TIBA-581291 format. One record per residue: x, y, z of N, C-alpha, C in turn; residue in three letters. Coordinates in steps of 0.2 Angstrom, whole numbers, padded with zeros to 4 digits, always signed. Example, Ala and Ser with C-alpha at 12.3 -4.5 7.8 and 13.67 -1.06 7.14 Angstrom:
<recs>
+0066-0028+0039+0062-0022+0039+0066-0016+0039ALA
+0064-0011+0035+0068-0005+0036+0064+0000+0039SER
</recs>
This chain:
<recs>
-0178+0203-0126-0176+0196-0127-0169+0194-0126UNK
-0165+0199-0130-0158+0198-0130-0155+0198-0122UNK
-0158+0203-0118-0156+0204-0112-0157+0197-0107UNK
-0163+0195-0109-0165+0189-0105-0161+0183-0107UNK
-0159+0182-0113-0154+0176-0115-0148+0177-0112UNK
-0145+0183-0112-0138+0185-0108-0138+0184-0101UNK
-0144+0186-0098-0145+0184-0090-0145+0176-0090UNK
-0148+0173-0093-0147+0165-0092-0141+0163-0093UNK
-0137+0165-0099-0130+0163-0100-0126+0164-0094UNK
-0127+0170-0091-0123+0172-0086-0125+0168-0079UNK
-0131+0167-0078-0132+0163-0072-0129+0156-0073UNK
-0130+0152-0079-0126+0146-0080-0119+0146-0078UNK
-0116+0152-0080-0108+0153-0079-0107+0153-0072UNK
-0111+0157-0069-0111+0159-0061-0112+0152-0058UNK
-0117+0148-0060-0118+0142-0057-0112+0137-0058UNK
-0110+0137-0063-0104+0132-0065-0098+0134-0061UNK
-0097+0141-0060-0091+0143-0056-0092+0141-0049UNK
-0098+0142-0046-0100+0140-0039-0100+0133-0038UNK
-0101+0129-0043-0100+0122-0043-0093+0119-0042UNK
-0089+0123-0046-0082+0122-0046-0079+0123-0039UNK
-0081+0129-0037-0078+0132-0030-0080+0127-0025UNK
-0086+0125-0024-0089+0120-0019-0085+0114-0019UNK
-0084+0111-0025-0080+0105-0026-0073+0106-0023UNK
-0070+0111-0025-0063+0113-0022-0063+0114-0015UNK
-0067+0117-0012-0067+0119-0005-0068+0113-0001UNK
-0073+0109-0003-0075+0104+0001-0070+0097+0000UNK
-0067+0098-0006-0062+0092-0008-0066+0086-0011UNK
-0072+0088-0014-0076+0082-0018-0077+0084-0024UNK
-0078+0078-0028-0079+0079-0035-0085+0083-0037UNK
-0085+0087-0043-0090+0090-0047-0096+0086-0048UNK
-0094+0079-0049-0100+0074-0050-0104+0073-0044UNK
-0100+0072-0038-0104+0072-0031-0108+0077-0030UNK
-0106+0083-0031-0110+0089-0030-0116+0089-0034UNK
-0116+0088-0041-0121+0087-0045-0126+0082-0042UNK
-0124+0076-0040-0128+0071-0037-0132+0074-0031UNK
-0128+0077-0027-0132+0080-0022-0137+0085-0023UNK
-0136+0090-0029-0141+0094-0031-0147+0090-0034UNK
-0145+0085-0038-0151+0081-0040-0155+0078-0035UNK
-0152+0075-0029-0155+0072-0024-0160+0078-0021UNK
-0158+0084-0020-0161+0089-0016-0167+0091-0021UNK
-0166+0092-0027-0171+0094-0032-0177+0089-0032UNK
-0175+0082-0032-0180+0077-0032-0184+0077-0025UNK
-0181+0078-0020-0184+0079-0014-0189+0085-0013UNK
-0187+0091-0017-0191+0097-0016-0198+0096-0021UNK
-0197+0092-0027-0202+0090-0032-0207+0086-0028UNK
-0204+0081-0024-0209+0076-0020-0213+0080-0016UNK
-0210+0084-0012-0213+0088-0007-0219+0092-0010UNK
-0218+0095-0015-0224+0099-0018-0228+0096-0023UNK
-0226+0091-0026-0230+0089-0032-0230+0081-0032UNK
-0226+0078-0028-0227+0071-0028-0232+0068-0023UNK
-0232+0061-0022-0237+0058-0019-0233+0053-0013UNK
-0237+0052-0008-0234+0048-0003-0231+0041-0005UNK
-0225+0039-0003-0223+0033-0006-0218+0033-0012UNK
-0219+0038-0016-0216+0039-0023-0208+0039-0022UNK
-0204+0037-0027-0197+0037-0027-0196+0041-0033UNK
-0194+0047-0032-0192+0052-0038-0184+0052-0040UNK
-0183+0053-0047-0176+0053-0048-0176+0060-0052UNK
-0171+0064-0051-0170+0070-0055-0164+0069-0059UNK
-0163+0072-0065-0157+0073-0069-0156+0080-0070UNK
-0150+0083-0068-0149+0089-0069-0143+0091-0074UNK
-0144+0096-0078-0139+0097-0084-0136+0103-0082UNK
-0129+0102-0079-0127+0109-0078-0124+0114-0083UNK
-0124+0112-0089-0123+0116-0095-0129+0120-0097UNK
-0135+0117-0097-0141+0121-0099-0144+0123-0093UNK
-0143+0119-0087-0148+0121-0082-0155+0118-0082UNK
-0156+0113-0086-0162+0110-0087-0163+0104-0082UNK
-0169+0102-0080-0169+0097-0075-0176+0093-0077UNK
-0174+0086-0077-0179+0081-0079-0181+0076-0073UNK
-0188+0074-0073-0190+0070-0067-0192+0064-0070UNK
-0191+0058-0066-0195+0052-0067-0197+0049-0060UNK
-0202+0045-0061-0204+0041-0055-0202+0034-0056UNK
-0199+0031-0051-0196+0024-0051-0201+0019-0048UNK
-0201+0014-0051-0206+0008-0048-0202+0001-0050UNK
-0202-0003-0044-0199-0009-0045-0205-0013-0047UNK
-0202-0019-0052-0206-0024-0055-0206-0030-0051UNK
-0212-0031-0049-0214-0037-0045-0218-0042-0047UNK
-0218-0047-0044-0224-0053-0045-0227-0055-0039UNK
-0231-0059-0039-0235-0062-0033-0231-0065-0028UNK
-0226-0068-0030-0221-0072-0026-0218-0066-0021UNK
-0217-0061-0024-0213-0055-0020-0217-0051-0015UNK
-0224-0053-0015-0229-0048-0011-0231-0053-0006UNK
-0233-0049+0000-0236-0053+0006-0244-0053+0004UNK
-0247-0059+0007-0254-0059+0007-0258-0056+0011UNK
-0264-0054+0011-0268-0051+0015-0268-0054+0022UNK
-0268-0061+0022-0267-0064+0029-0260-0063+0033UNK
-0255-0063+0029-0248-0061+0032-0248-0054+0034UNK
-0251-0049+0030-0251-0043+0032-0255-0043+0039UNK
-0261-0045+0040-0265-0045+0047-0261-0048+0052UNK
-0258-0054+0050-0254-0057+0056-0248-0053+0058UNK
-0245-0050+0053-0240-0045+0055-0242-0039+0060UNK
-0248-0036+0057-0252-0031+0061-0252-0033+0069UNK
-0255-0038+0069-0257-0041+0076-0250-0042+0080UNK
-0245-0045+0077-0239-0045+0080-0235-0039+0082UNK
-0236-0035+0078-0233-0028+0078-0236-0025+0085UNK
-0242-0024+0085-0247-0021+0090-0244-0014+0090UNK
-0243-0012+0097-0240-0005+0099-0234-0004+0096UNK
-0230-0010+0095-0223-0010+0093-0222-0006+0086UNK
-0227-0008+0083-0227-0005+0076-0227+0003+0075UNK
-0229+0006+0081-0229+0013+0082-0234+0016+0078UNK
-0240+0012+0077-0247+0015+0073-0245+0016+0065UNK
-0240+0012+0062-0239+0012+0055-0244+0009+0052UNK
-0246+0013+0045-0251+0009+0041-0248+0003+0039UNK
-0253-0002+0036-0251-0008+0034-0246-0008+0029UNK
-0247-0004+0024-0241-0004+0018-0235-0003+0020UNK
-0233+0000+0026-0226+0001+0029-0224-0004+0034UNK
-0228-0009+0035-0225-0014+0040-0221-0019+0035UNK
-0215-0021+0039-0211-0026+0036-0209-0031+0041UNK
-0209-0037+0039-0208-0042+0044-0200-0044+0043UNK
-0196-0041+0048-0188-0041+0047-0185-0049+0047UNK
-0190-0053+0049-0187-0061+0049-0189-0064+0043UNK
-0193-0060+0039-0194-0064+0032-0189-0061+0027UNK
-0189-0064+0022-0185-0062+0016-0185-0055+0014UNK
-0180-0051+0013-0180-0045+0011-0184-0043+0004UNK
-0184-0048+0000-0187-0048-0006-0195-0047-0006UNK
-0197-0048-0001-0205-0048+0000-0207-0041+0002UNK
-0213-0038-0001-0214-0032-0001-0222-0032+0000UNK
-0225-0026+0004-0231-0025+0004-0234-0020-0002UNK
-0238-0022-0007-0239-0019-0013-0241-0012-0012UNK
-0238-0007-0015-0239+0000-0015-0239+0003-0022UNK
-0245+0004-0025-0245+0007-0032-0240+0013-0034UNK
-0238+0017-0029-0233+0022-0030-0226+0019-0031UNK
-0225+0013-0028-0218+0010-0028-0218+0005-0032UNK
-0222+0001-0034-0222-0006-0037-0226-0006-0043UNK
-0225-0010-0047-0229-0012-0053-0228-0019-0054UNK
-0234-0022-0055-0234-0029-0057-0231-0031-0064UNK
-0228-0037-0065-0224-0039-0070-0228-0038-0077UNK
-0235-0041-0076-0239-0040-0083-0241-0034-0085UNK
-0241-0029-0080-0243-0022-0082-0236-0018-0085UNK
-0231-0021-0082-0224-0017-0084-0223-0019-0091UNK
-0224-0025-0093-0223-0029-0099-0227-0026-0105UNK
-0232-0022-0103-0236-0019-0109-0232-0013-0112UNK
-0227-0010-0108-0224-0005-0111-0216-0006-0112UNK
-0214-0012-0108-0207-0014-0107-0207-0022-0109UNK
-0208-0024-0114-0208-0031-0116-0203-0036-0113UNK
-0197-0032-0113-0191-0037-0111-0189-0036-0103UNK
-0194-0032-0099-0193-0031-0092-0193-0038-0088UNK
-0189-0038-0082-0189-0043-0079-0191-0042-0072UNK
-0193-0047-0067-0194-0046-0060-0187-0044-0057UNK
-0188-0038-0052-0183-0036-0048-0180-0030-0052UNK
-0181-0028-0058-0179-0022-0062-0183-0016-0061UNK
-0180-0010-0061-0184-0005-0060-0186-0001-0067UNK
-0191+0003-0067-0194+0006-0073-0194+0013-0071UNK
-0193+0018-0076-0193+0025-0075-0199+0028-0079UNK
-0203+0031-0075-0209+0034-0078-0208+0041-0079UNK
-0208+0045-0084-0207+0052-0085-0212+0056-0082UNK
-0210+0061-0078-0214+0066-0075-0214+0073-0078UNK
-0219+0077-0077-0219+0084-0080-0214+0088-0075UNK
-0210+0092-0079-0205+0096-0076-0208+0102-0073UNK
-0206+0103-0066-0208+0109-0063-0203+0114-0061UNK
-0204+0120-0061-0199+0125-0060-0200+0129-0053UNK
-0206+0130-0051-0208+0133-0044-0209+0129-0039UNK
-0206+0130-0033-0206+0126-0027-0208+0131-0022UNK
-0211+0127-0017-0214+0131-0010-0208+0132-0006UNK
-0209+0137-0001-0204+0138+0004-0202+0132+0008UNK
-0206+0127+0010-0204+0122+0014-0200+0117+0009UNK
-0202+0116+0002-0199+0112-0001-0191+0114-0003UNK
-0191+0122-0003-0184+0124-0004-0180+0123+0002UNK
-0183+0124+0008-0179+0122+0014-0176+0116+0014UNK
-0182+0111+0013-0179+0104+0013-0175+0103+0008UNK
-0174+0105+0002-0169+0104-0002-0162+0107+0000UNK
-0162+0112+0004-0157+0116+0006-0153+0111+0011UNK
-0158+0108+0016-0155+0103+0021-0152+0097+0018UNK
-0155+0094+0013-0153+0089+0009-0146+0090+0006UNK
-0146+0095+0003-0138+0098+0000-0133+0097+0005UNK
-0134+0101+0011-0130+0101+0017-0128+0095+0019UNK
-0133+0090+0020-0132+0083+0022-0128+0079+0017UNK
-0130+0079+0012-0126+0076+0006-0119+0078+0005UNK
-0118+0084+0005-0111+0086+0005-0107+0084+0011UNK
-0110+0085+0017-0106+0081+0023-0105+0074+0022UNK
-0109+0070+0019-0109+0063+0019-0103+0062+0013UNK
-0103+0066+0008-0097+0065+0003-0091+0067+0006UNK
-0091+0072+0009-0085+0075+0013-0081+0069+0017UNK
-0086+0065+0022-0084+0059+0026-0081+0054+0021UNK
-0085+0053+0016-0082+0047+0012-0076+0049+0008UNK
-0075+0055+0006-0068+0057+0003-0063+0057+0008UNK
-0064+0059+0014-0058+0059+0019-0056+0052+0021UNK
-0062+0047+0022-0060+0040+0024-0057+0037+0018UNK
-0059+0038+0013-0055+0035+0007-0049+0037+0006UNK
-0048+0044+0006-0040+0047+0006-0036+0044+0011UNK
-0037+0045+0017-0033+0043+0022-0032+0036+0023UNK
-0037+0032+0022-0036+0025+0022-0031+0022+0017UNK
-0030+0026+0012-0026+0025+0007-0018+0026+0009UNK
-0017+0031+0014-0012+0033+0016-0009+0030+0023UNK
-0013+0025+0025-0012+0021+0032-0004+0018+0030UNK
-0001+0019+0036+0007+0016+0037+0011+0021+0033UNK
+0009+0027+0031+0013+0033+0028+0015+0037+0033UNK
+0019+0043+0030+0020+0048+0035+0017+0054+0033UNK
+0015+0059+0037+0011+0065+0035+0014+0071+0039UNK
+0013+0077+0036+0015+0082+0040+0009+0086+0042UNK
+0010+0089+0049+0004+0092+0051+0005+0097+0056UNK
+0000+0101+0058+0001+0107+0062-0003+0105+0068UNK
+0000+0106+0073-0004+0106+0080-0009+0111+0081UNK
-0015+0109+0081-0021+0114+0082-0023+0116+0088UNK
-0024+0111+0093-0025+0112+0100-0023+0106+0104UNK
-0022+0107+0110-0020+0102+0115-0026+0102+0121UNK
-0029+0096+0121-0034+0095+0127-0033+0089+0131UNK
-0030+0092+0137-0027+0086+0141-0021+0083+0138UNK
-0022+0076+0138-0016+0073+0135-0017+0071+0128UNK
-0022+0074+0125-0024+0072+0118-0022+0078+0114UNK
-0019+0077+0108-0016+0082+0103-0020+0082+0097UNK
-0023+0088+0095-0027+0087+0088-0023+0091+0084UNK
-0021+0087+0078-0017+0090+0073-0020+0091+0065UNK
-0019+0097+0063-0022+0098+0056-0018+0095+0050UNK
-0021+0090+0048-0016+0086+0043-0020+0087+0036UNK
-0024+0093+0035-0026+0095+0027-0034+0095+0028UNK
-0037+0090+0026-0044+0090+0025-0048+0088+0032UNK
-0044+0087+0037-0047+0084+0043-0042+0085+0049UNK
-0044+0084+0055-0040+0084+0060-0038+0077+0062UNK
-0031+0075+0064-0029+0069+0066-0028+0069+0073UNK
-0029+0063+0077-0029+0063+0085-0022+0059+0086UNK
-0018+0063+0090-0012+0060+0093-0014+0058+0101UNK
-0015+0052+0102-0017+0051+0110-0010+0050+0114UNK
-0011+0050+0120-0004+0050+0125+0000+0044+0124UNK
-0003+0039+0122+0002+0032+0122+0006+0033+0115UNK
+0004+0036+0111+0008+0038+0104+0011+0044+0104UNK
+0012+0047+0109+0017+0053+0110+0024+0050+0112UNK
+0029+0054+0111+0036+0053+0113+0036+0056+0120UNK
+0038+0052+0125+0038+0054+0131+0043+0060+0132UNK
+0041+0064+0136+0044+0071+0137+0044+0077+0132UNK
+0040+0074+0126+0039+0079+0121+0034+0083+0122UNK
+0034+0090+0122+0029+0095+0122+0026+0098+0116UNK
+0019+0099+0116+0016+0101+0110+0013+0108+0111UNK
+0014+0112+0106+0010+0118+0107+0007+0120+0100UNK
+0002+0124+0100-0002+0126+0094+0002+0129+0089UNK
+0002+0128+0083+0006+0130+0077+0012+0127+0076UNK
+0013+0122+0080+0020+0118+0080+0019+0113+0073UNK
+0024+0112+0069+0023+0108+0064+0027+0101+0066UNK
+0024+0096+0063+0027+0089+0065+0026+0083+0060UNK
+0030+0079+0060+0029+0074+0055+0027+0068+0059UNK
+0022+0065+0057+0018+0060+0061+0016+0053+0057UNK
+0016+0048+0060+0015+0041+0056+0007+0040+0057UNK
+0003+0038+0051-0004+0037+0051-0004+0029+0053UNK
-0007+0029+0059-0008+0022+0061-0014+0019+0058UNK
-0019+0022+0058-0026+0018+0055-0032+0024+0055UNK
-0037+0023+0051-0042+0027+0050-0048+0023+0052UNK
-0052+0026+0058-0057+0023+0061-0064+0027+0058UNK
-0069+0022+0056-0075+0025+0054-0080+0025+0060UNK
-0082+0032+0062-0087+0033+0067-0093+0036+0065UNK
-0099+0036+0069-0105+0039+0066-0104+0047+0065UNK
-0099+0050+0068-0097+0057+0067-0093+0058+0061UNK
-0090+0053+0058-0085+0053+0053-0079+0049+0054UNK
-0075+0050+0049-0068+0046+0050-0063+0050+0055UNK
-0060+0045+0059-0056+0048+0064-0048+0046+0062UNK
-0044+0049+0060-0037+0047+0059-0032+0048+0065UNK
-0030+0041+0066-0026+0040+0073-0019+0041+0070UNK
-0015+0045+0074-0008+0047+0072-0004+0044+0078UNK
+0003+0044+0076+0008+0042+0081+0015+0045+0080UNK
+0018+0046+0085+0025+0049+0085+0030+0044+0088UNK
+0027+0038+0090+0031+0033+0095+0031+0027+0091UNK
+0027+0026+0086+0028+0020+0081+0035+0019+0079UNK
+0038+0012+0080+0045+0011+0076+0045+0013+0069UNK
+0040+0011+0065+0040+0012+0058+0040+0020+0055UNK
+0039+0025+0061+0040+0032+0059+0047+0033+0058UNK
+0053+0029+0061+0059+0030+0059+0061+0028+0052UNK
+0059+0023+0050+0061+0021+0044+0057+0026+0038UNK
+0051+0029+0040+0048+0032+0035+0052+0038+0035UNK
+0055+0041+0041+0059+0047+0041+0066+0046+0037UNK
+0069+0040+0037+0075+0039+0034+0073+0038+0026UNK
+0067+0036+0024+0066+0036+0017+0065+0043+0014UNK
+0064+0047+0018+0063+0055+0015+0070+0058+0016UNK
+0074+0056+0020+0080+0059+0020+0086+0056+0016UNK
+0085+0048+0015+0091+0045+0012+0088+0041+0005UNK
+0090+0045+0000+0088+0042-0007+0089+0035-0008UNK
+0094+0032-0005+0097+0024-0006+0091+0020-0003UNK
+0088+0023+0003+0082+0018+0006+0076+0019+0002UNK
+0075+0025-0001+0068+0025-0005+0068+0021-0011UNK
+0075+0021-0014+0077+0017-0020+0077+0011-0019UNK
+0078+0008-0013+0079+0000-0011+0086-0002-0012UNK
+0090+0003-0013+0097+0001-0013+0099-0002-0006UNK
+0098+0002-0001+0099+0001+0006+0093-0001+0009UNK
+0092-0008+0013+0087-0010+0015+0087-0009+0023UNK
+0081-0007+0026+0080-0007+0033+0078-0014+0036UNK
+0082-0019+0039+0080-0025+0040+0076-0026+0047UNK
+0078-0022+0052+0074-0023+0059+0074-0015+0062UNK
+0069-0014+0066+0071-0008+0071+0068-0010+0077UNK
+0072-0007+0082+0070-0008+0090+0070-0001+0092UNK
+0065+0001+0096+0064+0009+0098+0061+0009+0104UNK
+0065+0013+0110+0061+0016+0115+0060+0023+0114UNK
+0054+0026+0112+0053+0032+0110+0056+0037+0115UNK
+0059+0043+0113+0061+0048+0117+0069+0046+0119UNK
+0071+0040+0119+0078+0039+0122+0082+0036+0117UNK
+0081+0030+0114+0086+0027+0109+0083+0023+0105UNK
+0085+0023+0098+0083+0018+0092+0089+0014+0090UNK
+0088+0008+0089+0093+0004+0085+0090+0002+0079UNK
+0094+0003+0073+0091+0001+0066+0096-0002+0062UNK
+0094-0009+0061+0099-0013+0057+0098-0013+0049UNK
+0103-0012+0045+0103-0010+0038+0107-0015+0034UNK
+0106-0015+0028+0111-0020+0024+0110-0017+0017UNK
+0115-0017+0013+0115-0015+0006+0114-0021+0001UNK
+0110-0019-0005+0108-0024-0010+0113-0023-0016UNK
+0118-0018-0015+0122-0017-0021+0130-0017-0018UNK
+0134-0020-0022+0141-0019-0019+0144-0013-0021UNK
+0148-0011-0016+0151-0004-0016+0147+0001-0013UNK
+0141-0001-0010+0137+0004-0006+0138+0003+0001UNK
+0140+0008+0004+0140+0007+0012+0134+0009+0016UNK
+0130+0004+0018+0124+0005+0021+0124+0010+0026UNK
+0128+0009+0030+0129+0013+0036+0131+0021+0035UNK
+0136+0021+0030+0137+0028+0027+0132+0032+0024UNK
+0128+0028+0020+0122+0031+0017+0117+0033+0021UNK
+0116+0029+0027+0111+0032+0032+0114+0038+0036UNK
+0120+0038+0038+0123+0044+0042+0124+0050+0037UNK
+0126+0049+0031+0127+0054+0027+0133+0059+0028UNK
+0134+0063+0024+0141+0067+0024+0141+0072+0030UNK
+0146+0070+0035+0146+0074+0041+0140+0073+0046UNK
+0136+0068+0044+0131+0066+0049+0124+0070+0047UNK
+0124+0072+0041+0119+0078+0039+0111+0074+0039UNK
+0113+0067+0037+0106+0064+0036+0102+0061+0042UNK
+0106+0059+0046+0105+0055+0052+0102+0061+0057UNK
+0106+0067+0056+0105+0072+0061+0098+0076+0059UNK
+0096+0075+0054+0089+0078+0052+0084+0073+0055UNK
+0085+0067+0055+0080+0063+0059+0080+0064+0066UNK
+0086+0064+0068+0087+0065+0076+0083+0071+0078UNK
+0084+0077+0074+0081+0083+0077+0073+0083+0075UNK
+0071+0079+0071+0064+0078+0070+0061+0075+0076UNK
+0064+0070+0079+0062+0066+0085+0065+0070+0091UNK
+0066+0076+0091+0069+0080+0098+0075+0077+0101UNK
+0079+0074+0097+0086+0072+0100+0087+0065+0102UNK
+0082+0061+0100+0082+0054+0101+0088+0051+0098UNK
+0092+0047+0102+0098+0044+0099+0096+0038+0095UNK
+0100+0038+0089+0099+0033+0084+0105+0029+0082UNK
+0106+0022+0085+0112+0018+0082+0110+0014+0076UNK
+0114+0016+0071+0113+0012+0064+0119+0007+0064UNK
+0116+0000+0063+0122-0005+0063+0121-0010+0056UNK
+0126-0014+0055+0126-0018+0050+0123-0024+0051UNK
+0118-0026+0047+0114-0032+0047+0119-0038+0045UNK
+0118-0044+0049+0123-0049+0047+0117-0056+0047UNK
+0119-0060+0042+0114-0066+0043+0117-0071+0048UNK
+0124-0071+0050+0127-0074+0055+0124-0071+0062UNK
+0121-0075+0066+0118-0073+0072+0124-0070+0077UNK
+0130-0073+0077+0135-0071+0082+0137-0064+0080UNK
+0138-0063+0073+0140-0057+0071+0135-0051+0072UNK
+0129-0053+0070+0123-0048+0071+0123-0046+0078UNK
+0123-0051+0083+0122-0049+0090+0128-0044+0092UNK
+0134-0046+0090+0139-0042+0091+0139-0035+0089UNK
+0136-0034+0084+0135-0028+0080+0130-0024+0084UNK
+0124-0028+0086+0119-0025+0089+0120-0021+0096UNK
+0126-0025+0100+0127-0022+0106+0132-0016+0105UNK
+0134-0013+0099+0138-0007+0098+0135-0002+0103UNK
+0139+0003+0106+0146+0004+0104+0151-0001+0109UNK
+0148-0005+0112+0152-0009+0117+0156-0014+0113UNK
+0163-0015+0115+0167-0020+0112+0166-0027+0114UNK
+0164-0032+0109+0162-0039+0112+0169-0043+0111UNK
+0170-0048+0116+0175-0053+0115+0173-0059+0111UNK
+0168-0061+0113+0165-0067+0111+0157-0068+0111UNK
+0154-0071+0106+0147-0072+0107+0146-0080+0106UNK
+0142-0083+0111+0141-0091+0110+0134-0091+0110UNK
+0131-0095+0104+0124-0096+0103+0123-0103+0106UNK
+0117-0102+0111+0115-0108+0115+0108-0110+0113UNK
+0106-0114+0115+0098-0117+0115+0094-0112+0117UNK
+0087-0113+0114+0081-0109+0116+0083-0102+0114UNK
+0085-0101+0108+0087-0094+0106+0091-0089+0111UNK
+0095-0092+0114+0099-0089+0119+0106-0087+0117UNK
+0109-0082+0118+0116-0080+0117+0120-0078+0123UNK
+0126-0080+0124+0129-0078+0129+0135-0074+0126UNK
+0136-0067+0129+0140-0063+0126+0146-0061+0131UNK
+0152-0062+0129+0158-0060+0134+0161-0053+0131UNK
+0162-0050+0136+0164-0043+0136+0170-0041+0141UNK
+0174-0037+0140+0179-0035+0144+0176-0031+0151UNK
+0179-0032+0157+0176-0029+0162+0174-0021+0162UNK
+0179-0018+0158+0177-0010+0157+0172-0010+0152UNK
+0169-0014+0148+0164-0013+0144+0157-0016+0146UNK
+0157-0019+0152+0151-0021+0154+0145-0017+0155UNK
+0147-0011+0158+0141-0005+0159+0139-0002+0152UNK
+0144-0002+0148+0142+0001+0141+0138-0004+0137UNK
+0139-0011+0138+0136-0016+0135+0128-0016+0137UNK
+0128-0016+0143+0121-0016+0146+0117-0009+0145UNK
+0121-0004+0146+0117+0003+0144+0114+0005+0151UNK
+0112+0012+0150+0108+0015+0156+0101+0011+0157UNK
+0100+0010+0162+0093+0005+0164+0093+0000+0160UNK
+0098-0004+0157+0098-0010+0153+0095-0009+0146UNK
+0095-0002+0144+0093+0000+0138+0097-0004+0132UNK
+0103-0003+0132+0107-0005+0126+0106-0013+0125UNK
+0107-0017+0129+0105-0024+0129+0098-0026+0127UNK
+0093-0022+0130+0087-0024+0129+0085-0022+0122UNK
+0087-0016+0118+0086-0015+0112+0089-0020+0107UNK
+0096-0022+0109+0100-0027+0105+0095-0033+0105UNK
+0092-0035+0111+0088-0041+0110+0082-0040+0106UNK
+0079-0036+0106+0073-0034+0103+0075-0033+0095UNK
+0080-0030+0093+0083-0029+0086+0084-0037+0084UNK
+0088-0041+0087+0091-0047+0084+0085-0053+0085UNK
+0081-0052+0090+0076-0058+0092+0079-0063+0096UNK
+0085-0062+0099+0089-0066+0103+0089-0064+0110UNK
+0088-0069+0115+0089-0067+0122+0096-0067+0124UNK
+0099-0061+0126+0106-0060+0127+0107-0060+0134UNK
+0113-0063+0136+0115-0064+0143+0122-0061+0142UNK
+0124-0056+0146+0131-0053+0145+0135-0055+0151UNK
+0141-0057+0150+0146-0059+0156+0152-0056+0154UNK
+0156-0055+0159+0163-0052+0158+0167-0058+0157UNK
+0173-0056+0153+0178-0062+0151+0182-0065+0157UNK
+0183-0060+0163+0186-0063+0168+0181-0067+0172UNK
+0175-0065+0172+0170-0070+0177+0169-0076+0173UNK
+0169-0076+0166+0168-0082+0163+0174-0087+0164UNK
+0180-0083+0164+0187-0086+0165+0186-0091+0172UNK
+0184-0086+0177+0184-0089+0184+0180-0095+0184UNK
+0174-0095+0181+0169-0100+0181+0171-0106+0178UNK
+0175-0105+0172+0178-0111+0169+0183-0114+0173UNK
+0188-0110+0177+0193-0113+0181+0190-0117+0187UNK
+0184-0114+0190+0180-0118+0195+0178-0124+0192UNK
+0175-0124+0186+0173-0130+0184+0178-0136+0183UNK
+0184-0133+0180+0190-0138+0179+0192-0140+0186UNK
+0192-0136+0191+0194-0139+0198+0190-0144+0200UNK
+0183-0142+0200+0178-0147+0202+0179-0154+0198UNK
+0180-0154+0192+0181-0160+0188+0187-0164+0190UNK
+0192-0160+0191+0198-0163+0194+0198-0167+0201UNK
+0193-0164+0206+0192-0166+0212+0187-0173+0210UNK
+0183-0172+0206+0179-0178+0204+0183-0184+0202UNK
+0188-0182+0198+0193-0188+0196+0197-0190+0201UNK
+0200-0186+0205+0203-0188+0211+0200-0192+0217UNK
+0193-0191+0217+0189-0195+0222+0190-0202+0222UNK
+0189-0206+0217+0190-0213+0217+0197-0216+0218UNK
+0203-0212+0217+0209-0213+0219+0210-0213+0226UNK
+0208-0207+0230+0208-0206+0237+0205-0212+0240UNK
+0199-0213+0237+0194-0218+0241+0198-0225+0240UNK
+0201-0226+0235+0205-0233+0234+0210-0233+0239UNK
+0214-0228+0239+0220-0228+0245+0217-0228+0251UNK
+0213-0225+0253+0210-0226+0260+0207-0234+0261UNK
+0205-0237+0256+0202-0244+0256+0208-0249+0258UNK
+0213-0246+0254+0220-0251+0255+0224-0250+0261UNK
+0223-0245+0264+0226-0243+0271+0222-0248+0276UNK
+0216-0247+0275+0211-0250+0280+0212-0258+0280UNK
+0213-0260+0274+0214-0267+0273+0220-0270+0276UNK
+0226-0266+0275+0232-0268+0278+0232-0268+0286UNK
+0228-0263+0288+0227-0263+0296+0224-0269+0298UNK
+0218-0271+0294+0214-0277+0296+0219-0283+0296UNK
+0224-0284+0291+0228-0290+0291+0233-0290+0296UNK
+0236-0284+0298+0240-0283+0304+0237-0286+0310UNK
+0231-0284+0311+0227-0285+0317+0226-0292+0317UNK
+0225-0296+0312+0223-0303+0312+0230-0307+0314UNK
+0236-0305+0310+0243-0308+0312+0245-0308+0319UNK
+0243-0302+0322+0244-0300+0329+0240-0305+0333UNK
+0234-0306+0332+0230-0311+0336+0232-0318+0335UNK
+0234-0320+0330+0237-0327+0328+0242-0328+0332UNK
+0247-0324+0333+0254-0324+0336+0253-0324+0344UNK
+0247-0321+0346+0246-0322+0353+0243-0329+0355UNK
</recs>
């Protein structure tokens, strides 16, 4: 007797240990695992001892190992049931489309979902339910205790096993979806698992993330085992489970990387106002300080450039320009065009700005393939037209000359008209003298 009790105690301890191990390995709670076991036991009970249409509920005690069973019935009244005429009509309408289902399983989808075909294994009339449950209401469920069974057949055991595996997979999907949806717009570290064509699959912990071609940095190569920092774009729910979409090209990846490297950014002392990025080539980032005495650019760069270099190295050498944000658009545009030296910025209508630069700074202001001015325009939100100071001076001189000519035109015309009038008078005097 003593050995039997000891064996039971050991079995319960082993079971609880196994329960904790499954929960840890699968990343789901112990409560979810117990729910899964209860669903599987209820399925096995119905398979061997239940009736068709029954809804069985099982309650498992992980401490004692005891299981209790109940049959669930929905309380209905006549208004919630189809009449015989409606059932016959649905059977005729269904015809072969009903797939040979019995009358009690036929449902008219166009009708209210609260109407049912009465089944004594699923439903109980309100007047009958009130005999044992006086306060019961229509639409509520009652639980009828069932005899506890311990022995199950091979088919029932196999069915229970399949239910457990299915429920655990569903719980895993739900856990992954919930966890990674809460991490959207965050940065995550992952290891490249495999590369298929232009798609990279990254191990990010409990699942694989997908890095599509359009979200990759141009010219960056990926190899299995490589560790990367990635931005979680979104989590998509599919029939096969949740898919985590990742990015290395999204502009906010830069701000998240600086949050990791620069304590002032994560604390809110230095604020990143805007980012303009061409992945793999160059990024411009505008920053401002919320506290006096804190240099935002110095904080971002770090001592001897250590902070900014950590971000640049993570991005494979992508150039990063950190500029001072200004509320004044002229100053902000001038800062955004760094490292080019700016002579003057004129803000015009329709969100356009004309920028004057020395001739030797023109190519630097425009940048290779127009990248510098394009990024500056994206960063500031202004359309930028770059001109050399000499070109602007030449144009202004031409304008002045044309204005002077316009002013001189009336005087010249007047003088010509006077000469013409004098000639006419002379000719008249000549004719009279003759």
